[in-house]
ROPADO-423176 format. One record per residue (C-alpha): residue number from 0; residue in one letter; x, y, z. Coordinates in pm, 1 decimal, m for minus. Layout:
REM residues N
{NUM; A; {X; Y; Z}};
...
***
This chain:
REM residues 198
{0; M; {m1229.9; 1448.4; 1281.4}};
{1; S; {m1239.9; 1188.8; 1003.5}};
{2; K; {m964.0; 934.1; 952.6}};
{3; A; {m869.0; 712.5; 659.8}};
{4; L; {m673.8; 388.7; 660.3}};
{5; F; {m458.3; 304.1; 358.9}};
{6; I; {m376.5; m59.7; 284.7}};
{7; V; {m116.1; m36.1; 10.3}};
{8; D; {m60.0; m318.5; m239.9}};
{9; V; {m95.4; m623.9; m13.9}};
{10; Q; {m101.1; m851.0; m318.3}};
{11; N; {14.6; m1202.1; m395.6}};
{12; D; {302.4; m1088.0; m616.3}};
{13; F; {449.4; m887.4; m324.7}};
{14; T; {410.8; m1157.9; m59.7}};
{15; E; {591.1; m1488.3; m19.0}};
{16; G; {589.0; m1691.3; m340.6}};
{17; G; {507.2; m1393.2; m563.3}};
{18; A; {697.2; m1240.5; m854.9}};
{19; L; {837.7; m962.0; m634.6}};
{20; A; {802.0; m1117.7; m291.6}};
{21; V; {921.8; m931.5; 17.9}};
{22; D; {1012.4; m1104.1; 342.0}};
{23; G; {731.5; m1069.6; 592.2}};
{24; G; {462.5; m988.9; 337.3}};
{25; D; {224.7; m1261.4; 451.2}};
{26; A; {273.6; m1158.4; 814.4}};
{27; V; {186.8; m798.5; 725.7}};
{28; A; {m135.5; m917.0; 559.6}};
{29; E; {m231.8; m1114.6; 870.3}};
{30; R; {m145.7; m829.7; 1107.6}};
{31; I; {m351.4; m580.9; 906.7}};
{32; T; {m645.0; m823.4; 923.1}};
{33; R; {m601.2; m852.0; 1299.3}};
{34; Y; {m577.5; m473.0; 1331.9}};
{35; L; {m898.1; m429.4; 1131.6}};
{36; E; {m1084.3; m667.2; 1361.6}};
{37; G; {m1047.7; m417.4; 1643.2}};
{38; H; {m1014.6; m85.8; 1462.5}};
{39; A; {m1210.4; m78.9; 1135.0}};
{40; G; {m1473.6; 134.2; 1305.6}};
{41; D; {m1213.3; 403.6; 1377.6}};
{42; Y; {m1209.0; 506.7; 1012.1}};
{43; A; {m1447.7; 699.2; 789.1}};
{44; I; {m1298.8; 521.4; 487.6}};
{45; I; {m1059.1; 231.6; 433.9}};
{46; I; {m877.0; 245.4; 101.1}};
{47; A; {m698.0; m59.2; m40.2}};
{48; S; {m476.0; m7.2; m343.7}};
{49; R; {m347.7; m259.1; m594.8}};
{50; D; {m96.9; m251.2; m876.5}};
{51; W; {m300.6; m341.8; m1182.8}};
{52; H; {m59.6; m350.1; m1474.6}};
{53; D; {m124.7; m427.5; m1840.5}};
{54; G; {m12.0; m772.0; m1951.5}};
{55; D; {56.1; m690.7; m2316.1}};
{56; N; {312.9; m408.0; m2285.8}};
{57; D; {598.0; m288.2; m2063.8}};
{58; N; {374.6; m40.0; m1877.5}};
{59; G; {581.6; 262.8; m1974.5}};
{60; G; {914.1; 93.1; m1902.6}};
{61; H; {799.9; m37.0; m1562.1}};
{62; F; {841.5; m399.9; m1677.9}};
{63; S; {1177.8; m519.1; m1806.3}};
{64; S; {1347.3; m847.2; m1895.4}};
{65; E; {1661.2; m696.9; m1743.0}};
{66; P; {1521.0; m500.5; m1446.6}};
{67; D; {1734.3; m272.9; m1230.5}};
{68; Y; {1498.6; m318.6; m930.7}};
{69; V; {1488.3; 58.0; m882.0}};
{70; H; {1298.1; 193.4; m1183.5}};
{71; S; {1221.7; m129.8; m1369.7}};
{72; W; {1095.4; m464.4; m1248.2}};
{73; P; {1004.8; m811.5; m1368.7}};
{74; P; {641.0; m844.7; m1473.6}};
{75; H; {411.2; m838.9; m1169.4}};
{76; C; {51.2; m769.8; m1068.0}};
{77; V; {m83.7; m813.4; m1419.9}};
{78; A; {m454.1; m727.0; m1429.1}};
{79; G; {m675.2; m1030.5; m1383.4}};
{80; T; {m398.7; m1266.7; m1269.1}};
{81; E; {m360.6; m1438.8; m933.7}};
{82; G; {m53.2; m1226.5; m863.4}};
{83; A; {m263.4; m908.9; m873.5}};
{84; E; {m517.7; m1038.1; m621.7}};
{85; Y; {m503.6; m950.9; m253.6}};
{86; D; {m297.9; m1180.1; m33.0}};
{87; P; {m535.0; m1442.0; 111.5}};
{88; G; {m427.5; m1342.6; 462.7}};
{89; L; {m581.1; m996.7; 413.4}};
{90; D; {m950.2; m976.3; 499.5}};
{91; T; {m1085.8; m698.1; 275.4}};
{92; S; {m1443.7; m710.4; 405.6}};
{93; A; {m1398.6; m377.8; 588.3}};
{94; V; {m1246.4; m201.2; 285.8}};
{95; T; {m1473.9; 77.1; 163.9}};
{96; H; {m1283.7; 172.6; m152.3}};
{97; H; {m1064.5; m35.4; m384.0}};
{98; V; {m813.6; 156.7; m595.8}};
{99; K; {m623.6; 28.1; m899.5}};
{100; K; {m305.1; 194.8; m1021.8}};
{101; G; {m37.6; 146.9; m1286.2}};
{102; Q; {m265.2; 60.6; m1574.4}};
{103; G; {m18.9; 90.5; m1861.9}};
{104; K; {226.5; 312.7; m1675.0}};
{105; P; {454.9; 313.6; m1370.7}};
{106; A; {264.5; 402.0; m1054.0}};
{107; Y; {376.4; 374.7; m694.0}};
{108; S; {147.4; 596.6; m486.9}};
{109; A; {m213.4; 502.5; m420.9}};
{110; F; {m288.5; 864.3; m515.6}};
{111; E; {m205.4; 771.3; m876.7}};
{112; G; {m491.3; 521.7; m885.1}};
{113; T; {m867.3; 539.2; m917.3}};
{114; T; {m1168.2; 340.5; m806.9}};
{115; D; {m1355.4; 145.1; m1073.0}};
{116; D; {m1599.5; 435.2; m1103.9}};
{117; G; {m1318.6; 685.4; m1163.4}};
{118; M; {m1279.1; 849.8; m821.2}};
{119; T; {m926.7; 955.3; m723.8}};
{120; V; {m789.0; 910.3; m373.7}};
{121; A; {m767.1; 1287.4; m331.5}};
{122; Q; {m1138.6; 1315.1; m416.5}};
{123; L; {m1225.2; 1039.6; m167.3}};
{124; L; {m1038.8; 1217.8; 112.0}};
{125; E; {m1213.7; 1547.4; 33.6}};
{126; E; {m1556.5; 1389.4; 4.8}};
{127; H; {m1527.3; 1224.1; 345.0}};
{128; G; {m1359.6; 1515.4; 523.4}};
{129; V; {m1050.1; 1314.0; 604.3}};
{130; I; {m795.5; 1496.8; 820.1}};
{131; E; {m577.9; 1205.2; 930.5}};
{132; A; {m442.8; 911.2; 732.5}};
{133; D; {m292.2; 591.7; 870.4}};
{134; V; {m73.2; 401.6; 623.4}};
{135; T; {2.0; 27.4; 609.0}};
{136; G; {105.9; m224.2; 345.8}};
{137; L; {377.1; m305.8; 93.2}};
{138; T; {641.5; m197.1; 31.0}};
{139; T; {795.5; 41.5; 282.7}};
{140; D; {1058.8; 173.7; 43.0}};
{141; Y; {837.8; 218.8; m263.3}};
{142; C; {457.5; 227.0; m268.5}};
{143; V; {406.5; 283.5; 105.6}};
{144; R; {665.0; 563.5; 99.2}};
{145; T; {512.6; 745.7; m198.4}};
{146; T; {155.2; 704.7; m73.1}};
{147; A; {245.6; 848.1; 268.9}};
{148; L; {438.4; 1138.2; 114.4}};
{149; D; {144.4; 1218.5; m115.4}};
{150; A; {m95.3; 1213.8; 180.0}};
{151; I; {130.3; 1465.3; 355.8}};
{152; D; {146.7; 1675.9; 38.0}};
{153; H; {m234.7; 1675.1; 34.5}};
{154; G; {m235.3; 1827.5; 382.5}};
{155; R; {m320.8; 1522.3; 591.2}};
{156; H; {m159.8; 1421.5; 918.1}};
{157; V; {m1.4; 1083.3; 850.8}};
{158; R; {72.5; 797.2; 1087.7}};
{159; L; {269.4; 505.1; 949.6}};
{160; F; {234.8; 178.4; 1139.9}};
{161; T; {586.0; 33.9; 1134.1}};
{162; D; {461.2; m312.4; 1235.1}};
{163; L; {215.6; m320.7; 942.1}};
{164; V; {466.6; m262.2; 661.4}};
{165; A; {750.5; m458.1; 500.0}};
{166; G; {1011.1; m341.6; 251.7}};
{167; V; {1215.5; m463.2; m43.1}};
{168; A; {1548.1; m396.0; 126.6}};
{169; E; {1649.2; m302.1; 479.9}};
{170; E; {1865.9; m2.0; 390.1}};
{171; S; {1615.8; 158.6; 154.5}};
{172; S; {1331.6; 89.9; 398.3}};
{173; E; {1518.5; 260.9; 681.8}};
{174; A; {1590.0; 555.5; 452.0}};
{175; A; {1221.7; 575.8; 358.7}};
{176; L; {1113.5; 580.3; 722.9}};
{177; A; {1366.0; 854.3; 799.0}};
{178; E; {1241.6; 1056.7; 501.5}};
{179; L; {879.7; 1018.9; 612.2}};
{180; A; {959.8; 1122.6; 967.5}};
{181; H; {1143.3; 1429.0; 836.0}};
{182; A; {840.6; 1512.9; 617.9}};
{183; G; {616.9; 1509.2; 925.4}};
{184; A; {479.6; 1156.6; 942.3}};
{185; E; {434.3; 999.8; 1283.5}};
{186; L; {600.3; 657.5; 1301.0}};
{187; T; {428.6; 429.2; 1549.7}};
{188; E; {312.5; 72.2; 1601.9}};
{189; S; {m41.6; m56.4; 1574.8}};
{190; G; {m12.6; m320.2; 1845.6}};
{191; A; {m131.6; m591.6; 1606.0}};
{192; R; {203.5; m770.8; 1605.7}};
{193; E; {163.8; m913.3; 1955.2}};
{194; T; {m172.0; m1072.9; 1888.1}};
{195; V; {m85.3; m1231.1; 1553.6}};
{196; D; {252.9; m1370.5; 1658.0}};
{197; E; {138.0; m1541.2; 1975.8}};
***
């Protein structure tokens, strides 16, 4: 039974000091790295997604000078900038597939992205016979939520590691976790928190 690990949008613009920083982003990056040290071999594929927005347009209304922080946001994760790069606390050496999303349009789920050679996430899961998907990353209430829901919609059993995610806001993150549980996701912890916080 093949498993996939999703590492969603652990990028500089979403961690401390970034354009859309969330509290605990750096810690999530470090915990995912620690988890990978002991568990990378558990997975047939490890997919890391990144927002990769255009810098010369509003990306279909995704960027705004007066953002509502629900459907529009300040500019972030512009392709080729430091903000779009992975957080330095995330070791990507075990990642088998890198996915970019949001090129000129709003995109939250990793399933909306493609690898540099044009493969979709759905195609990767099919090609590798993936039955189960574990989801980590940023942010709980947006890109993690939509990626996990899409994995469920594609017929995979989803586990979300609650200690390997962080959200924009507490209320919306709690609502997202409740929605995912209702949709059939298993909410659990990875165990990486204890080792990284010691």
